[in-house]
Backbone as CSV, one residue per row, in Angstrom:
resi,resn,N_x,N_y,N_z,CA_x,CA_y,CA_z,C_x,C_y,C_z
1,MET,20.334,6.933,-15.824,19.690,7.569,-14.698,20.713,7.792,-13.589
2,GLN,20.739,9.023,-13.043,21.688,9.364,-11.999,21.151,8.952,-10.629
3,THR,22.083,8.513,-9.792,21.712,8.222,-8.409,21.810,9.506,-7.600
4,LEU,21.288,9.474,-6.388,21.369,10.639,-5.512,22.827,10.993,-5.226
5,GLY,23.668,9.989,-5.029,25.086,10.230,-4.787,25.762,10.914,-5.961
6,ASP,25.415,10.487,-7.182,25.968,11.132,-8.378,25.523,12.587,-8.469
7,ARG,24.262,12.814,-8.171,23.717,14.175,-8.273,24.340,15.103,-7.235
8,LEU,24.535,14.617,-6.026,25.123,15.447,-4.975,26.611,15.659,-5.163
9,SER,27.269,14.780,-5.898,28.706,14.923,-6.077,29.063,15.964,-7.140
10,SER,28.113,16.359,-7.964,28.427,17.344,-9.000,28.334,18.758,-8.434
11,ARG,28.856,19.721,-9.177,28.803,21.110,-8.746,27.398,21.690,-8.894
12,GLU,26.594,21.126,-9.751,25.235,21.609,-9.993,24.238,20.752,-9.227
13,ASN,24.378,20.739,-7.913,23.552,19.861,-7.101,22.361,20.568,-6.463
14,GLY,22.214,21.864,-6.682,21.084,22.590,-6.126,21.248,22.984,-4.669
15,LEU,22.345,22.605,-4.061,22.529,22.925,-2.642,22.853,24.399,-2.420
16,ASP,23.349,25.073,-3.445,23.615,26.509,-3.306,22.310,27.285,-3.094
17,VAL,21.246,26.843,-3.732,19.945,27.494,-3.538,19.491,27.307,-2.095
18,LEU,19.670,26.115,-1.569,19.293,25.859,-0.176,20.143,26.694,0.779
19,ARG,21.432,26.786,0.510,22.306,27.630,1.345,21.875,29.090,1.284
20,PHE,21.492,29.565,0.097,21.013,30.939,-0.046,19.753,31.164,0.785
21,LEU,18.810,30.239,0.722,17.571,30.376,1.489,17.842,30.364,2.993
22,LEU,18.743,29.501,3.431,19.095,29.457,4.849,19.753,30.767,5.284
23,ALA,20.642,31.300,4.446,21.282,32.582,4.770,20.243,33.696,4.814
24,ALA,19.257,33.655,3.929,18.198,34.678,3.937,17.388,34.613,5.226
25,VAL,17.117,33.413,5.715,16.396,33.273,6.985,17.213,33.870,8.125
26,VAL,18.512,33.653,8.118,19.379,34.233,9.158,19.351,35.755,9.072
27,ILE,19.402,36.301,7.877,19.371,37.763,7.714,18.049,38.332,8.234
28,VAL,16.943,37.692,7.899,15.643,38.155,8.403,15.618,38.100,9.926
29,SER,16.163,37.043,10.482,16.208,36.916,11.940,17.022,38.041,12.571
30,HIS,18.163,38.370,11.967,18.992,39.443,12.513,18.351,40.816,12.321
31,THR,17.711,41.045,11.189,17.087,42.349,10.978,15.918,42.548,11.920
32,TRP,15.256,41.480,12.309,14.177,41.605,13.292,14.744,42.112,14.610
33,LEU,15.907,41.606,14.976,16.532,42.024,16.237,16.940,43.488,16.220
34,ILE,17.567,43.935,15.143,18.078,45.309,15.134,17.017,46.332,14.759
35,SER,15.830,45.872,14.368,14.768,46.815,14.035,14.085,47.378,15.269
36,GLY,14.285,46.746,16.425,13.741,47.278,17.663,12.404,46.707,18.074
37,PHE,11.914,45.684,17.380,10.657,45.071,17.797,10.852,44.364,19.127
38,SER,9.840,44.373,19.955,9.984,43.798,21.288,9.954,42.273,21.262
39,SER,9.073,41.690,20.465,9.034,40.235,20.409,9.879,39.752,19.235
40,HIS,10.272,38.507,19.306,11.176,37.967,18.288,10.633,36.617,17.807
41,PRO,9.689,36.621,16.860,9.084,35.355,16.431,10.003,34.477,15.590
42,THR,11.086,35.042,15.044,11.954,34.260,14.150,13.194,33.726,14.854
43,ARG,13.305,33.887,16.157,14.534,33.495,16.857,14.863,32.017,16.674
44,GLY,13.954,31.146,16.957,14.228,29.716,16.817,14.526,29.331,15.384
45,LEU,13.818,29.939,14.457,14.031,29.646,13.044,15.416,30.114,12.595
46,GLY,15.848,31.278,13.057,17.173,31.783,12.710,18.284,30.901,13.256
47,GLU,18.127,30.431,14.497,19.138,29.548,15.089,19.208,28.226,14.326
48,TRP,18.049,27.714,13.937,18.025,26.480,13.171,18.683,26.683,11.810
49,ALA,18.433,27.826,11.181,19.002,28.102,9.856,20.522,28.213,9.922
50,VAL,21.052,28.819,10.991,22.515,28.888,11.151,23.093,27.483,11.250
51,PHE,22.482,26.655,12.079,22.963,25.279,12.243,22.919,24.528,10.910
52,ALA,21.789,24.605,10.201,21.642,23.895,8.929,22.621,24.429,7.881
53,PHE,22.835,25.752,7.861,23.768,26.344,6.910,25.180,25.803,7.132
54,PHE,25.611,25.744,8.388,26.970,25.265,8.660,27.107,23.771,8.412
55,VAL,26.085,23.003,8.697,26.143,21.567,8.387,26.260,21.361,6.882
56,LEU,25.439,22.055,6.135,25.460,21.926,4.683,26.784,22.426,4.102
57,SER,27.279,23.543,4.606,28.567,24.066,4.128,29.701,23.111,4.472
58,GLY,29.654,22.522,5.647,30.676,21.542,6.022,30.674,20.345,5.090
59,TYR,29.485,19.902,4.713,29.382,18.802,3.766,30.015,19.179,2.431
60,LEU,29.719,20.377,1.941,30.243,20.812,0.647,31.757,21.015,0.685
61,VAL,32.275,21.561,1.788,33.726,21.754,1.913,34.425,20.397,1.966
62,THR,33.857,19.457,2.701,34.450,18.118,2.783,34.432,17.435,1.420
63,ALA,33.343,17.582,0.687,33.266,16.994,-0.662,34.295,17.632,-1.579
64,SER,34.502,18.931,-1.415,35.506,19.621,-2.224,36.907,19.113,-1.896
65,ALA,37.180,18.884,-0.625,38.497,18.386,-0.214,38.740,16.971,-0.731
66,ALA,37.693,16.189,-0.843,37.844,14.812,-1.315,38.118,14.738,-2.807
67,ARG,37.820,15.815,-3.550,37.995,15.792,-5.003,39.409,16.134,-5.461
68,MET,40.252,16.665,-4.586,41.578,17.094,-5.037,42.634,16.817,-3.969
69,PRO,43.913,16.852,-4.338,44.982,16.656,-3.357,44.981,17.771,-2.307
70,LEU,45.586,17.489,-1.156,45.544,18.399,-0.015,46.194,19.752,-0.307
71,GLY,47.340,19.779,-0.957,48.045,21.037,-1.223,47.218,22.031,-2.031
72,PRO,46.742,21.636,-3.221,45.905,22.557,-3.997,44.608,22.939,-3.275
73,TYR,44.055,21.992,-2.526,42.834,22.301,-1.783,43.090,23.401,-0.756
74,LEU,44.160,23.264,0.026,44.472,24.275,1.042,44.802,25.622,0.414
75,TRP,45.493,25.596,-0.721,45.823,26.844,-1.417,44.545,27.558,-1.864
76,ARG,43.620,26.813,-2.448,42.361,27.417,-2.891,41.531,27.929,-1.712
77,ARG,41.525,27.196,-0.619,40.780,27.661,0.568,41.394,28.955,1.098
78,ALA,42.730,29.032,1.123,43.392,30.248,1.602,43.068,31.438,0.694
79,LEU,43.100,31.211,-0.621,42.769,32.289,-1.555,41.319,32.747,-1.403
80,ARG,40.476,31.843,-0.966,39.066,32.200,-0.802,38.810,32.899,0.541
81,ILE,39.480,32.482,1.592,39.220,32.998,2.939,40.030,34.255,3.253
82,PHE,41.277,34.324,2.808,42.175,35.410,3.201,41.654,36.804,2.854
83,PRO,41.164,37.065,1.638,40.681,38.432,1.345,39.552,38.877,2.281
84,GLY,38.630,38.002,2.578,37.542,38.351,3.483,38.028,38.592,4.905
85,ALA,39.014,37.809,5.337,39.563,37.993,6.672,40.290,39.328,6.789
86,VAL,41.053,39.690,5.769,41.753,40.978,5.767,40.749,42.126,5.743
87,ASP,39.742,42.011,4.900,38.719,43.045,4.808,37.965,43.186,6.133
88,GLY,37.627,42.078,6.751,36.937,42.121,8.035,37.792,42.748,9.121
89,ALA,39.069,42.406,9.149,39.968,42.991,10.149,40.126,44.494,9.920
90,ALA,40.244,44.900,8.668,40.365,46.331,8.372,39.085,47.065,8.747
91,GLY,37.950,46.470,8.451,36.676,47.094,8.804,36.514,47.249,10.307
92,ASN,36.927,46.247,11.049,36.848,46.343,12.509,37.778,47.421,13.035
93,ARG,38.931,47.553,12.449,39.882,48.575,12.893,39.320,49.979,12.625
94,ILE,38.713,50.149,11.452,38.115,51.450,11.127,36.940,51.737,12.050
95,ARG,36.122,50.732,12.297,34.944,50.916,13.126,35.314,51.256,14.569
96,VAL,36.386,50.679,15.083,36.817,50.963,16.456,37.311,52.400,16.571
97,ARG,37.987,52.903,15.554,38.539,54.259,15.602,37.527,55.339,15.243
98,ALA,36.506,55.002,14.472,35.540,56.011,14.021,34.583,56.369,15.158
99,PRO,34.223,57.642,15.269,33.249,58.014,16.300,31.875,57.456,15.949
100,ARG,31.139,57.086,16.948,29.804,56.522,16.725,28.803,57.657,16.529
101,VAL,28.081,57.587,15.431,27.072,58.592,15.131,25.745,57.870,14.927
102,ASP,24.741,58.297,15.651,23.418,57.724,15.510,22.632,58.601,14.530
103,PRO,22.325,58.087,13.322,21.649,58.920,12.321,20.295,59.444,12.806
104,LEU,19.559,58.633,13.540,18.258,59.075,14.028,18.411,60.215,15.034
105,ASP,19.389,60.090,15.921,19.637,61.130,16.921,20.065,62.426,16.215
106,ALA,20.919,62.312,15.222,21.370,63.491,14.497,20.207,64.153,13.758
107,ALA,19.296,63.370,13.195,18.157,63.928,12.474,17.196,64.630,13.438
108,LEU,17.040,64.083,14.628,16.128,64.693,15.602,16.656,66.011,16.153
109,ARG,17.962,66.185,16.151,18.554,67.410,16.669,18.429,68.570,15.692
110,LEU,18.135,68.297,14.422,18.038,69.359,13.417,16.854,70.199,13.607
């Protein structure tokens, strides 16, 4: 019989499902904001989900660091973070230079 510590230490601990659900709550919270509704019933829930997501992710990253030596751990983290950081920086650069077009405004002018 596995203990809770044994179950949480494995890669198949079910926490990815919880992280997915928390991220989905954050997405719903953000889409409510950009949809233009006047009231925001999910605001507190979205803030809580962000906090819980980062706490849970911090736990998983720390557990990952404890399983291997520092050098390989840092190398793997860099390989995981660097492509997204480059892509995000490139996207921001393109977005700053591109003219802003409002699709709804353009459709109404037709």
